[in-house]
Wavefront OBJ file of the C-alpha trace (Angstrom):
o trace
v 42.013 130.295 -23.695
v 43.370 127.129 -22.112
v 40.559 127.029 -19.572
v 37.895 127.444 -22.257
v 39.556 124.858 -24.486
v 39.713 122.360 -21.618
v 36.062 122.996 -20.810
v 35.216 122.290 -24.468
v 37.131 118.993 -24.291
v 40.368 120.014 -25.978
v 43.341 118.759 -23.927
v 45.899 120.990 -25.684
v 46.124 124.445 -27.212
v 48.834 124.976 -29.812
v 49.735 128.193 -31.576
v 52.372 128.964 -34.159
v 55.040 131.612 -34.531
v 55.593 131.344 -38.291
v 52.559 132.152 -40.452
v 53.176 130.777 -43.938
v 50.500 132.967 -45.560
v 50.144 130.097 -48.030
v 46.422 130.811 -48.311
v 47.286 134.127 -50.002
v 50.596 133.181 -51.633
v 51.152 133.813 -55.320
v 53.283 130.684 -55.616
v 55.742 128.313 -54.011
v 58.618 130.860 -53.921
v 56.465 133.231 -51.846
v 55.707 130.505 -49.297
v 59.368 129.479 -49.135
v 60.553 133.069 -48.609
v 57.985 133.723 -45.888
v 58.636 130.541 -43.916
v 62.405 130.283 -44.312
v 62.816 133.958 -43.460
v 61.231 133.421 -40.033
v 62.153 129.802 -39.297
v 64.122 129.288 -36.063
v 64.871 126.432 -33.676
v 61.594 125.679 -31.893
v 59.389 127.363 -34.496
v 55.873 126.106 -35.080
v 54.807 126.765 -38.671
v 51.176 127.339 -39.615
v 50.277 125.779 -42.977
v 46.918 125.457 -44.714
v 45.496 122.015 -45.388
v 45.654 120.592 -48.919
v 46.152 123.855 -50.804
v 48.066 123.154 -54.030
v 50.745 125.751 -53.238
v 51.230 124.228 -49.768
v 51.478 120.689 -51.136
v 54.057 121.852 -53.691
v 56.082 123.851 -51.141
v 56.163 121.232 -48.384
v 58.949 118.973 -49.766
v 61.128 122.038 -50.342
v 60.408 123.358 -46.843
v 61.271 119.980 -45.317
v 64.539 119.913 -47.271
v 65.426 123.396 -45.983
v 64.532 122.425 -42.412
v 66.857 119.427 -42.703
v 69.615 121.528 -44.313
v 69.531 123.872 -41.316
v 69.950 120.966 -38.913
v 66.405 121.356 -37.612
v 63.836 118.596 -37.307
v 60.232 118.673 -38.468
v 57.763 116.965 -36.131
v 54.008 116.581 -36.045
v 51.883 118.373 -33.462
v 51.338 115.019 -31.742
v 55.099 114.486 -31.457
v 55.606 118.030 -30.202
v 53.035 117.618 -27.439
v 54.192 114.173 -26.290
l 1 2 3 4 5 6 7 8 9 10 11 12 13 14 15 16 17 18 19 20 21 22 23 24 25 26 27 28 29 30 31 32 33 34 35 36 37 38 39 40 41 42 43 44 45 46 47 48 49 50 51 52 53 54 55 56 57 58 59 60 61 62 63 64 65 66 67 68 69 70 71 72 73 74 75 76 77 78 79 80
């Protein structure tokens, strides 16, 4: 995968270990349960872009990340 990505001009390949399933979630509580149940130090969380349930859940997820003494970073920060 890395070789093919590099050939296509992508310098990095990034996966995630926590799938939020926000694209299929029935509401914010479902997203919170899914993510917080799997969240660990070093986790990379996959979230959908601009879905209303994701937008609503994000501040609560960030609060929980902070409460656990973890730190949320962007993909750019992670790869630097």
